[in-house]
C-alpha positions, 0 to 999 in steps of 0.5 A: 925241447925233449933232450939236450943230447946230440942229434944223430942219424938214429934220433927219432924226431917229429913236428911239435904239436905246438906248431901250426903251419901253412903252405905259402907258395913253395915255402912254408909258414909256421906259428909256434902257438905258445911262443907266438912266433912265426917262422918261414921255411924255404922249399927245402925246409918245407920238404923236410917239414912235410916228411915229418908227418909222424915219428921218423929217424933222421936217417929215414928222413934223409933216405926219403929226401935223397929220392927228391934231390940229386945230392950225395948222402953225406951232404944230405945228412949234414944239411938235414942235421943242420936244419933239425938242430936249430928247429929242436932248440926253437921247439919246432921239432921234438926228439922222441925218446924211445926205449933204449935211447 
């Protein structure tokens, strides 16, 4: 994990390079190469994962999700952070340290 600081809307995140993944119907299966552990993501998790193609702020990620789902912005932000935080702890998603952060 890149940092132990709190994750917020301005945090820049990306997929870990140590994770291989594949679609499985509407879901997604991810393998952490170093740990040898498989993870399964549901359709919502898959959409988030696919939007993490490059570096992106959590806020920009939520904005893109809001174009896909009929949900209040605050709910989307809370749910997205609830998804990202454990993924960071499991080294599936990395926090990108940028200048000024």
